[in-house]
N, C-alpha and C positions, 0 to 999 in steps of 0.2 A: 504494499499500499504506500503510496506517496502522494505529493500535493496536496490538494484539498481534501481529497478522503482522509490524509493521515490526520491531516488539522483537525476535521470533523468528528474523529475518532477520539484524539485528544480531548475537545473540547467537552465529548459526551462523556466521557469518563470523568469530570470533576463534578464535584456536588454542584446541584442546581443555581445556588447563588452566585458562584465562582464561574459556572459556565455561562450564564447571563450576561456577565460582565466580560468576559472573554470573548463571546460573541458580539457583544456592543464594540468594542476595542478590534477587532477583527477588522469587520465592517469599516469602523472609520480609519484604520490603517490600507485598507481598501482602498478607501476614497482618495485619499492623500498618496496613495502608489499604484494608480490604478494600472499601470503597464508591466508591474512586477509579477515575479511568480511567488507563488505561496507555496511552502517546503516547511519540513522540520530540519532543523539543525541544532546540534547539541541537544535532541531531546526537546526541542521548545519547537513550536508553530512561529513562523517568522515569513518574512519576503526577502528575496532575492532580486538584484537588479537585474533586467532584461538580458538575456546573451547566453553563449554555451558557458561562459564563465564568469557569468553574473555573481558580485558580491555580495555576501549577506548585508544588508542594511539595515532589519532589525528582528529582534527575536522578542517574544513574550513568553511566560509562565506562570502557572498556578503553584504555590504553595500551601503548607498547612494552612497561614493566618493571613497571607498577603498574595498579590500579584506582581509582577516585574515587568518590566520594559526594559531589553537590553540593544541597544545599537551595534553590539558587535566590535565593538571598540572601547579601551580603555582610556582612550582620550577625549570623548565626547561629554558624559555627564559633569566632571569636573568644570568644564566651560561654562554651563550653562545653570542658572538660577532656578532650580527646581522646588523653591521652596512653596509648600510647607511639608514638601513631602521628602522621605529618607531617601538616601542615596548611598550609593557605593561606587568605586569608581569604574564600574561596568553596568551599573543599572539604576533604576529609578524604582523604587516600590509605593503600591498602595492598596487599598482594599476596592470592594465591591462597591461601598458606600461613598468613596471618594474617589471617582474616575481621574485621570488624567485630563485636564483640559486640553482643549484644541491648540491653544497658542503655543503651549507645552510641546505637543506631540510635533508641531511644525518646527520648532525649533530645535529638535532633538533630532527628526529626521531631516530636516536642511541642512544640520551640520555635519551628519553621517553621510548625505551623499555629495556635500562639498568635499570631504575629506576623499570619498572613492575618487570622483572626479579629480582630484589634485594628484593621484598616484596613478592616473592612467598616462 
């Protein structure tokens, strides 16, 4: 199983509250990255840039008490003000009750896409 079917299975395996939040995030990411390819990478759903060697742009995952968004780069999150969300070097954490705002998603995705473009 790969692509959207694998992502469907990942989301379906989550508790209902988390599945709903992941579905919402998935839809929003798809809207922001319409030409990108859905996949699983590092056992988490995500979006890869189009093309045969498309780089991972972003991944997301569910954990016991929170969800996470990961731009597959350790340099993106430290550059962006993610207040009031908890962050690590590689991602931003949130809960189903406090989804990431569109402006923050745009900032993270834009920074990651710019990083990928600079390396081409």
